[in-house]
N, CA, C and O atoms as a DFTB+ gen file, in Angstrom:
512 C
 N C O
     1  1       6.821       6.229      10.711
     2  2       6.575       4.939      11.328
     3  2       7.733       4.006      10.931
     4  3       8.032       3.865       9.745
     5  1       8.365       3.387      11.893
     6  2       9.481       2.483      11.587
     7  2       8.945       1.091      11.205
     8  3       7.755       0.807      11.338
     9  1       9.835       0.260      10.742
    10  2       9.439      -1.047      10.221
    11  2       8.798      -1.921      11.309
    12  3       7.874      -2.677      11.008
    13  1       9.255      -1.841      12.539
    14  2       8.668      -2.631      13.616
    15  2       7.216      -2.204      13.868
    16  3       6.349      -3.047      14.096
    17  1       6.963      -0.913      13.827
    18  2       5.595      -0.422      13.990
    19  2       4.705      -0.836      12.832
    20  3       3.522      -1.119      13.018
    21  1       5.280      -0.869      11.633
    22  2       4.515      -1.293      10.460
    23  2       4.174      -2.772      10.566
    24  3       3.044      -3.167      10.276
    25  1       5.134      -3.593      10.976
    26  2       4.878      -5.032      11.170
    27  2       3.811      -5.247      12.237
    28  3       2.945      -6.110      12.092
    29  1       3.876      -4.455      13.316
    30  2       2.894      -4.571      14.388
    31  2       1.494      -4.189      13.875
    32  3       0.502      -4.806      14.262
    33  1       1.420      -3.198      13.028
    34  2       0.129      -2.795      12.449
    35  2      -0.446      -3.913      11.580
    36  3      -1.651      -4.162      11.600
    37  1       0.412      -4.578      10.825
    38  2      -0.039      -5.705      10.006
    39  2      -0.495      -6.851      10.895
    40  3      -1.500      -7.495      10.596
    41  1       0.220      -7.119      11.979
    42  2      -0.177      -8.173      12.911
    43  2      -1.543      -7.854      13.527
    44  3      -2.387      -8.742      13.651
    45  1      -1.766      -6.596      13.913
    46  2      -3.078      -6.196      14.465
    47  2      -4.170      -6.365      13.407
    48  3      -5.272      -6.821      13.710
    49  1      -3.857      -5.997      12.176
    50  2      -4.811      -6.158      11.096
    51  2      -5.195      -7.634      10.934
    52  3      -6.375      -7.966      10.816
    53  1      -4.191      -8.511      10.931
    54  2      -4.451      -9.944      10.769
    55  2      -5.226     -10.531      11.941
    56  3      -6.021     -11.454      11.768
    57  1      -4.993      -9.996      13.125
    58  2      -5.740     -10.464      14.284
    59  2      -7.232     -10.102      14.146
    60  3      -8.108     -10.864      14.554
    61  1      -7.491      -8.939      13.568
    62  2      -8.868      -8.495      13.392
    63  2      -9.535      -9.115      12.159
    64  3     -10.740      -9.370      12.168
    65  1      -8.766      -9.354      11.112
    66  2      -9.313      -9.880       9.853
    67  2      -8.472     -11.087       9.405
    68  3      -7.768     -10.999       8.400
    69  1      -8.533     -12.186      10.119
    70  2      -7.638     -13.319       9.805
    71  2      -7.882     -13.957       8.445
    72  3      -6.961     -14.533       7.867
    73  1      -9.091     -13.870       7.926
    74  2      -9.375     -14.503       6.639
    75  2      -9.187     -13.566       5.440
    76  3      -9.301     -13.993       4.291
    77  1      -8.903     -12.310       5.710
    78  2      -8.794     -11.332       4.618
    79  2      -7.663     -11.648       3.649
    80  3      -7.753     -11.327       2.464
    81  1      -6.624     -12.259       4.132
    82  2      -5.463     -12.552       3.296
    83  2      -5.813     -13.491       2.146
    84  3      -5.152     -13.466       1.108
    85  1      -6.818     -14.299       2.312
    86  2      -7.217     -15.254       1.276
    87  2      -8.094     -14.640       0.195
    88  3      -8.308     -15.257      -0.848
    89  1      -8.602     -13.439       0.429
    90  2      -9.555     -12.821      -0.505
    91  2      -8.974     -12.596      -1.888
    92  3      -9.675     -12.768      -2.885
    93  1      -7.718     -12.220      -1.968
    94  2      -7.125     -11.890      -3.257
    95  2      -6.336     -13.011      -3.920
    96  3      -5.697     -12.805      -4.952
    97  1      -6.384     -14.180      -3.331
    98  2      -5.626     -15.297      -3.920
    99  2      -6.100     -15.561      -5.333
   100  3      -7.295     -15.720      -5.583
   101  1      -5.167     -15.605      -6.237
   102  2      -5.490     -15.902      -7.638
   103  2      -5.896     -14.701      -8.469
   104  3      -6.096     -14.836      -9.676
   105  1      -6.022     -13.530      -7.861
   106  2      -6.406     -12.346      -8.640
   107  2      -5.239     -11.965      -9.540
   108  3      -4.111     -11.844      -9.063
   109  1      -5.488     -11.774     -10.827
   110  2      -4.404     -11.491     -11.757
   111  2      -3.633     -10.216     -11.448
   112  3      -2.455     -10.120     -11.791
   113  1      -4.255      -9.248     -10.817
   114  2      -3.576      -7.998     -10.490
   115  2      -2.459      -8.188      -9.479
   116  3      -1.546      -7.368      -9.379
   117  1      -2.545      -9.277      -8.734
   118  2      -1.576      -9.512      -7.658
   119  2      -0.537     -10.580      -7.994
   120  3       0.269     -10.967      -7.148
   121  1      -0.567     -11.044      -9.230
   122  2       0.391     -12.056      -9.648
   123  2       1.815     -11.554      -9.433
   124  3       2.200     -10.515      -9.970
   125  1       2.582     -12.280      -8.663
   126  2       3.976     -11.940      -8.408
   127  2       4.229     -11.147      -7.145
   128  3       5.386     -10.965      -6.765
   129  1       3.183     -10.666      -6.476
   130  2       3.411      -9.829      -5.300
   131  2       4.056     -10.602      -4.153
   132  3       4.767     -10.022      -3.332
   133  1       3.811     -11.895      -4.097
   134  2       4.410     -12.696      -3.032
   135  2       5.855     -13.080      -3.357
   136  3       6.579     -13.547      -2.478
   137  1       6.272     -12.896      -4.577
   138  2       7.644     -13.213      -4.962
   139  2       8.632     -12.089      -4.615
   140  3       9.845     -12.300      -4.602
   141  1       8.104     -10.911      -4.340
   142  2       8.946      -9.769      -4.016
   143  2       9.472      -9.923      -2.593
   144  3       8.729     -10.320      -1.696
   145  1      10.713      -9.621      -2.388
   146  2      11.307      -9.663      -1.040
   147  2      11.146      -8.273      -0.425
   148  3      12.085      -7.479      -0.373
   149  1       9.937      -8.011       0.033
   150  2       9.557      -6.694       0.525
   151  2      10.456      -6.217       1.662
   152  3      10.823      -5.043       1.718
   153  1      10.805      -7.116       2.556
   154  2      11.590      -6.722       3.728
   155  2      13.011      -6.296       3.370
   156  3      13.719      -5.752       4.217
   157  1      13.438      -6.534       2.135
   158  2      14.767      -6.088       1.723
   159  2      14.787      -4.598       1.395
   160  3      15.857      -4.002       1.264
   161  1      13.599      -3.993       1.261
   162  2      13.531      -2.547       1.078
   163  2      13.620      -1.902       2.462
   164  3      12.956      -2.357       3.393
   165  1      14.417      -0.866       2.609
   166  2      14.493      -0.198       3.918
   167  2      13.118       0.280       4.397
   168  3      12.344       0.864       3.638
   169  1      12.840       0.018       5.661
   170  2      11.598       0.476       6.309
   171  2      10.331      -0.123       5.668
   172  3       9.251       0.458       5.776
   173  1      10.460      -1.259       5.016
   174  2       9.313      -1.905       4.386
   175  2       9.061      -3.259       5.062
   176  3       9.968      -4.087       5.149
   177  1       7.843      -3.482       5.534
   178  2       7.547      -4.769       6.175
   179  2       7.359      -5.868       5.145
   180  3       7.011      -5.615       3.991
   181  1       7.595      -7.086       5.588
   182  2       7.447      -8.255       4.715
   183  2       5.981      -8.555       4.392
   184  3       5.698      -9.269       3.429
   185  1       5.053      -8.022       5.177
   186  2       3.640      -8.349       5.033
   187  2       2.865      -7.590       3.989
   188  3       1.635      -7.636       3.997
   189  1       3.526      -6.893       3.092
   190  2       2.819      -6.134       2.041
   191  2       1.859      -7.029       1.246
   192  3       0.745      -6.583       0.970
   193  1       2.218      -8.261       0.860
   194  2       1.264      -9.099       0.134
   195  2      -0.029      -9.362       0.916
   196  3      -1.105      -9.444       0.324
   197  1       0.072      -9.491       2.209
   198  2      -1.115      -9.692       3.040
   199  2      -2.094      -8.539       2.825
   200  3      -3.293      -8.753       2.647
   201  1      -1.578      -7.341       2.844
   202  2      -2.431      -6.157       2.696
   203  2      -2.958      -6.027       1.277
   204  3      -4.112      -5.646       1.080
   205  1      -2.135      -6.336       0.289
   206  2      -2.601      -6.288      -1.091
   207  2      -3.736      -7.263      -1.324
   208  3      -4.725      -6.920      -1.971
   209  1      -3.606      -8.477      -0.805
   210  2      -4.682      -9.468      -0.941
   211  2      -5.939      -9.018      -0.197
   212  3      -7.060      -9.197      -0.674
   213  1      -5.728      -8.436       0.971
   214  2      -6.873      -8.019       1.794
   215  2      -7.656      -6.870       1.177
   216  3      -8.796      -6.623       1.570
   217  1      -7.068      -6.164       0.221
   218  2      -7.819      -5.121      -0.469
   219  2      -9.013      -5.678      -1.225
   220  3      -9.915      -4.928      -1.598
   221  1      -9.030      -6.982      -1.454
   222  2     -10.132      -7.621      -2.159
   223  2     -11.158      -8.246      -1.213
   224  3     -12.113      -8.877      -1.665
   225  1     -10.971      -8.078       0.070
   226  2     -11.914      -8.600       1.068
   227  2     -12.966      -7.526       1.362
   228  3     -12.626      -6.381       1.663
   229  1     -14.240      -7.903       1.274
   230  2     -15.321      -6.925       1.458
   231  2     -15.290      -6.241       2.807
   232  3     -15.503      -5.032       2.890
   233  1     -15.032      -6.982       3.855
   234  2     -15.055      -6.411       5.200
   235  2     -13.764      -5.679       5.556
   236  3     -13.796      -4.698       6.298
   237  1     -12.651      -6.138       5.045
   238  2     -11.356      -5.628       5.483
   239  2     -10.725      -4.609       4.532
   240  3      -9.688      -4.030       4.858
   241  1     -11.321      -4.381       3.380
   242  2     -10.683      -3.578       2.341
   243  2     -10.262      -2.183       2.808
   244  3      -9.129      -1.767       2.564
   245  1     -11.143      -1.473       3.463
   246  2     -10.800      -0.101       3.873
   247  2      -9.667      -0.091       4.895
   248  3      -8.758       0.735       4.806
   249  1      -9.715      -0.987       5.846
   250  2      -8.642      -1.056       6.841
   251  2      -7.339      -1.532       6.203
   252  3      -6.263      -1.056       6.566
   253  1      -7.424      -2.455       5.270
   254  2      -6.216      -2.906       4.569
   255  2      -5.582      -1.746       3.803
   256  3      -4.358      -1.615       3.779
   257  1      -6.387      -0.922       3.190
   258  2      -5.861       0.231       2.450
   259  2      -5.198       1.220       3.408
   260  3      -4.148       1.778       3.087
   261  1      -5.797       1.444       4.579
   262  2      -5.228       2.372       5.549
   263  2      -3.872       1.880       6.044
   264  3      -2.906       2.641       6.096
   265  1      -3.809       0.590       6.409
   266  2      -2.546       0.009       6.907
   267  2      -1.505      -0.003       5.792
   268  3      -0.339       0.314       6.029
   269  1      -1.917      -0.365       4.583
   270  2      -0.986      -0.367       3.445
   271  2      -0.408       1.019       3.201
   272  3       0.793       1.170       2.979
   273  1      -1.264       2.021       3.243
   274  2      -0.815       3.400       3.043
   275  2       0.253       3.762       4.078
   276  3       1.278       4.351       3.737
   277  1       0.011       3.411       5.324
   278  2       0.985       3.701       6.384
   279  2       2.279       2.926       6.189
   280  3       3.340       3.362       6.634
   281  1       2.194       1.792       5.533
   282  2       3.393       0.971       5.313
   283  2       4.230       1.439       4.142
   284  3       5.450       1.281       4.154
   285  1       3.599       2.010       3.132
   286  2       4.354       2.425       1.940
   287  2       4.703       3.905       1.922
   288  3       5.460       4.367       1.069
   289  1       4.142       4.639       2.874
   290  2       4.560       6.031       3.045
   291  2       5.305       6.112       4.372
   292  3       4.735       5.817       5.423
   293  1       6.542       6.499       4.333
   294  2       7.347       6.542       5.545
   295  2       6.972       7.708       6.449
   296  3       7.233       7.679       7.652
   297  1       6.370       8.717       5.875
   298  2       5.872       9.873       6.622
   299  2       4.870      10.581       5.712
   300  3       4.572      10.116       4.612
   301  1       4.367      11.695       6.185
   302  2       3.403      12.417       5.336
   303  2       4.090      13.118       4.174
   304  3       3.431      13.691       3.307
   305  1       5.404      13.068       4.163
   306  2       6.141      13.720       3.060
   307  2       7.109      12.812       2.338
   308  3       7.846      13.266       1.463
   309  1       7.121      11.516       2.692
   310  2       8.119      10.623       2.078
   311  2       7.540       9.260       1.737
   312  3       6.866       8.635       2.556
   313  1       7.812       8.808       0.516
   314  2       7.420       7.482       0.094
   315  2       8.508       6.473       0.462
   316  3       9.685       6.821       0.551
   317  1       8.109       5.245       0.671
   318  2       9.044       4.161       0.889
   319  2       9.739       3.839      -0.429
   320  3       9.146       4.008      -1.495
   321  1      10.975       3.382      -0.373
   322  2      11.703       3.049      -1.594
   323  2      11.092       1.858      -2.324
   324  3      11.456       1.585      -3.468
   325  1      10.169       1.149      -1.679
   326  2       9.466       0.039      -2.325
   327  2       8.342       0.528      -3.241
   328  3       7.724      -0.276      -3.939
   329  1       8.072       1.826      -3.246
   330  2       6.932       2.345      -4.019
   331  2       6.967       1.936      -5.495
   332  3       5.930       1.521      -6.011
   333  1       8.100       2.027      -6.204
   334  2       8.073       1.615      -7.608
   335  2       7.680       0.146      -7.789
   336  3       7.156      -0.234      -8.836
   337  1       7.929      -0.664      -6.785
   338  2       7.595      -2.088      -6.884
   339  2       6.126      -2.332      -6.556
   340  3       5.496      -3.184      -7.182
   341  1       5.565      -1.606      -5.588
   342  2       4.184      -1.805      -5.210
   343  2       3.220      -1.098      -6.171
   344  3       2.066      -1.505      -6.307
   345  1       3.684      -0.069      -6.816
   346  2       2.831       0.746      -7.701
   347  2       2.112      -0.059      -8.792
   348  3       0.914       0.151      -8.979
   349  1       2.766      -0.960      -9.516
   350  2       2.028      -1.728     -10.541
   351  2       0.862      -2.543      -9.957
   352  3      -0.187      -2.672     -10.587
   353  1       1.055      -3.083      -8.764
   354  2      -0.052      -3.832      -8.136
   355  2      -1.203      -2.887      -7.802
   356  3      -2.364      -3.225      -8.029
   357  1      -0.897      -1.724      -7.273
   358  2      -1.919      -0.745      -6.938
   359  2      -2.665      -0.265      -8.186
   360  3      -3.890      -0.138      -8.175
   361  1      -1.929      -0.004      -9.242
   362  2      -2.560       0.465     -10.491
   363  2      -3.496      -0.600     -11.063
   364  3      -4.605      -0.289     -11.498
   365  1      -3.047      -1.855     -11.060
   366  2      -3.900      -2.933     -11.586
   367  2      -5.139      -3.122     -10.717
   368  3      -6.233      -3.336     -11.239
   369  1      -4.978      -3.046      -9.402
   370  2      -6.144      -3.183      -8.525
   371  2      -7.111      -2.009      -8.708
   372  3      -8.325      -2.204      -8.763
   373  1      -6.577      -0.810      -8.799
   374  2      -7.428       0.383      -8.967
   375  2      -8.167       0.389     -10.298
   376  3      -9.194       1.053     -10.437
   377  1      -7.658      -0.335     -11.259
   378  2      -8.345      -0.385     -12.568
   379  2      -9.454      -1.435     -12.615
   380  3     -10.194      -1.516     -13.595
   381  1      -9.566      -2.229     -11.566
   382  2     -10.578      -3.295     -11.511
   383  2     -11.813      -2.782     -10.780
   384  3     -11.748      -2.539      -9.575
   385  1     -12.947      -2.609     -11.480
   386  2     -14.145      -2.073     -10.841
   387  2     -14.716      -2.990      -9.738
   388  3     -15.569      -2.558      -8.962
   389  1     -14.261      -4.227      -9.666
   390  2     -14.739      -5.149      -8.631
   391  2     -14.002      -4.993      -7.294
   392  3     -14.428      -5.552      -6.283
   393  1     -12.904      -4.238      -7.287
   394  2     -12.122      -4.052      -6.072
   395  2     -12.857      -3.108      -5.146
   396  3     -13.138      -1.963      -5.501
   397  1     -13.162      -3.590      -3.969
   398  2     -13.960      -2.847      -2.989
   399  2     -13.312      -1.507      -2.590
   400  3     -14.003      -0.498      -2.455
   401  1     -12.019      -1.507      -2.410
   402  2     -11.296      -0.314      -1.960
   403  2     -10.818       0.542      -3.137
   404  3      -9.871       1.317      -2.999
   405  1     -11.462       0.404      -4.273
   406  2     -11.004       1.114      -5.476
   407  2     -10.933       2.619      -5.284
   408  3      -9.951       3.240      -5.689
   409  1     -11.926       3.208      -4.690
   410  2     -11.945       4.646      -4.479
   411  2     -10.765       5.093      -3.600
   412  3     -10.093       6.080      -3.898
   413  1     -10.533       4.352      -2.521
   414  2      -9.410       4.658      -1.642
   415  2      -8.079       4.494      -2.368
   416  3      -7.155       5.282      -2.166
   417  1      -7.985       3.471      -3.211
   418  2      -6.760       3.254      -3.985
   419  2      -6.519       4.388      -4.967
   420  3      -5.382       4.816      -5.163
   421  1      -7.573       4.866      -5.573
   422  2      -7.423       5.992      -6.490
   423  2      -6.944       7.230      -5.744
   424  3      -6.100       7.966      -6.255
   425  1      -7.469       7.473      -4.542
   426  2      -7.006       8.581      -3.729
   427  2      -5.523       8.410      -3.393
   428  3      -4.748       9.364      -3.464
   429  1      -5.138       7.188      -3.026
   430  2      -3.743       6.914      -2.706
   431  2      -2.847       7.160      -3.921
   432  3      -1.761       7.725      -3.791
   433  1      -3.301       6.736      -5.096
   434  2      -2.516       6.939      -6.324
   435  2      -2.353       8.436      -6.640
   436  3      -1.305       8.860      -7.126
   437  1      -3.384       9.220      -6.363
   438  2      -3.274      10.666      -6.551
   439  2      -2.239      11.239      -5.594
   440  3      -1.451      12.104      -5.975
   441  1      -2.237      10.764      -4.358
   442  2      -1.249      11.204      -3.368
   443  2       0.152      10.840      -3.824
   444  3       1.068      11.659      -3.754
   445  1       0.315       9.611      -4.292
   446  2       1.618       9.170      -4.788
   447  2       2.081      10.029      -5.953
   448  3       3.250      10.408      -6.026
   449  1       1.162      10.334      -6.864
   450  2       1.505      11.183      -7.984
   451  2       1.950      12.565      -7.508
   452  3       2.876      13.152      -8.068
   453  1       1.294      13.076      -6.485
   454  2       1.705      14.369      -5.918
   455  2       3.092      14.319      -5.345
   456  3       3.870      15.260      -5.506
   457  1       3.420      13.214      -4.666
   458  2       4.776      13.042      -4.131
   459  2       5.813      12.967      -5.239
   460  3       6.983      13.297      -5.043
   461  1       5.367      12.530      -6.393
   462  2       6.304      12.330      -7.507
   463  2       6.626      13.603      -8.251
   464  3       7.544      13.623      -9.072
   465  1       5.885      14.676      -7.981
   466  2       6.154      15.945      -8.637
   467  2       7.456      16.532      -8.096
   468  3       7.742      16.429      -6.903
   469  1       8.228      17.136      -8.962
   470  2       9.457      17.763      -8.501
   471  2       9.108      19.038      -7.719
   472  3       8.118      19.713      -8.001
   473  1       9.940      19.336      -6.749
   474  2       9.706      20.482      -5.880
   475  2      10.846      21.469      -6.038
   476  3      12.018      21.102      -5.948
   477  1      10.501      22.697      -6.270
   478  2      11.494      23.768      -6.299
   479  2      11.683      24.246      -4.856
   480  3      10.810      24.910      -4.296
   481  1      12.804      23.910      -4.274
   482  2      13.036      24.248      -2.871
   483  2      13.108      25.746      -2.609
   484  3      13.013      26.178      -1.461
   485  1      13.273      26.537      -3.655
   486  2      13.285      27.985      -3.498
   487  2      11.870      28.577      -3.545
   488  3      11.687      29.762      -3.270
   489  1      10.883      27.767      -3.886
   490  2       9.495      28.221      -4.007
   491  2       8.714      27.711      -2.811
   492  3       8.434      26.516      -2.718
   493  1       8.355      28.609      -1.886
   494  2       7.674      28.225      -0.653
   495  2       6.357      27.505      -0.925
   496  3       6.023      26.544      -0.232
   497  1       5.619      27.954      -1.911
   498  2       4.331      27.310      -2.258
   499  2       4.561      25.879      -2.722
   500  3       3.814      24.977      -2.344
   501  1       5.573      25.667      -3.527
   502  2       5.889      24.325      -4.026
   503  2       6.265      23.405      -2.866
   504  3       5.854      22.245      -2.832
   505  1       7.038      23.917      -1.928
   506  2       7.463      23.104      -0.791
   507  2       6.260      22.728       0.063
   508  3       6.162      21.591       0.524
   509  1       5.342      23.667       0.280
   510  2       4.148      23.376       1.079
   511  2       3.241      22.432       0.352
   512  3       2.183      22.070       0.868
């Protein structure tokens, strides 16, 4: 998914859940997320803070997690270069039992950890 498609997905999310962005305001896990210049990362949309905040909205949390996942994974086999920057926010949110999308975040973190494993390109099983 290219950056324009990611931005469009965030716009659709905001159209459906316009108040979700306010849900995470002031949450300590998200301190500093709006200070990051997300769009300076290749293929990363500027709206990442919107999705991070929306993870704390009861109605929008699952959809926010889905859109966020699509924004930080460039494909089913590649992470966005912004991952090291977004990871601390995800870890802090996943450690908070009050976060509605906690289970989905933990699944995402397991996926990210899997992407982080080194792959022996000579080993077909490792590549798969």
